[in-house]
C-alpha positions as CSV (number, residue, x, y, z in Angstrom):
1,M,7.5,3.5,-9.7
2,R,4.1,4.6,-8.5
3,Y,2.0,2.0,-6.6
4,M,-1.6,2.3,-5.7
5,V,-2.2,2.2,-1.9
6,V,-5.5,1.3,-0.3
7,I,-6.1,3.0,3.1
8,E,-8.8,1.7,5.5
9,E,-9.9,3.4,8.7
10,G,-10.4,1.1,11.6
11,P,-11.8,1.8,15.1
12,T,-8.5,3.0,16.5
13,S,-6.1,3.2,13.6
14,F,-5.5,3.3,9.8
15,G,-4.3,0.4,7.8
16,A,-2.7,0.5,4.3
17,Y,-1.8,-2.1,1.8
18,V,-0.5,-2.3,-1.8
19,P,-2.5,-4.7,-4.1
20,D,0.5,-5.1,-6.4
21,L,2.8,-6.1,-3.6
22,P,1.1,-8.9,-1.6
23,G,2.1,-8.8,2.1
24,C,3.2,-5.1,2.0
25,I,1.1,-3.5,4.7
26,A,1.4,-0.7,7.3
27,V,-0.7,0.6,10.3
28,G,-0.6,4.1,11.7
29,E,-2.6,6.4,13.9
30,S,-3.5,8.9,11.1
31,P,-3.9,8.9,7.4
32,E,-0.7,10.9,7.1
33,E,1.3,8.5,9.3
34,V,0.1,5.4,7.5
35,L,1.0,6.9,4.1
36,Q,4.5,7.6,5.4
37,L,4.8,4.1,6.8
38,I,3.5,2.4,3.7
39,Q,6.0,4.3,1.5
40,E,8.8,3.0,3.8
41,A,7.3,-0.5,3.6
42,I,7.1,-0.4,-0.2
43,E,10.8,0.7,-0.4
44,F,11.8,-2.0,2.0
45,H,9.7,-4.6,0.2
46,V,11.1,-3.8,-3.2
47,E,14.7,-3.7,-1.8
48,G,14.2,-7.2,-0.4
49,L,12.9,-8.5,-3.7
50,K,15.9,-7.1,-5.5
51,E,18.3,-8.6,-2.9
52,E,16.7,-12.0,-3.5
53,G,16.9,-11.6,-7.3
54,Q,13.1,-11.7,-7.6
55,H,10.9,-9.9,-10.1
56,I,9.7,-6.5,-9.1
57,P,6.0,-6.3,-9.8
58,V,5.1,-3.6,-12.2
59,P,2.2,-1.4,-10.8
60,H,-1.0,-2.3,-12.6
61,S,-3.8,-1.7,-10.1
62,S,-6.1,1.3,-10.4
63,S,-9.1,2.6,-8.5
64,S,-12.4,4.3,-9.2
65,F,-15.4,5.5,-7.3
66,V,-18.9,4.5,-8.2
67,E,-21.8,6.6,-7.0
68,V,-25.0,4.8,-6.0
69,Q,-28.3,5.9,-4.4
70,A,-28.4,4.9,-0.8
């Protein structure tokens, strides 16, 4: 499965979350690190859901950019 990941830059780190997997988050020192960590977090999250016999959410989020005059 392919989940959309949102990455946000903070003052001292990068955060990532997965809209289709509430509570699945990661924090890293660089965009590359946070992507690696969120991939591991997604795998761990999905594995936990399977072990508990819960439904695995189907990816359905998407993203787009909108250009505006500033």
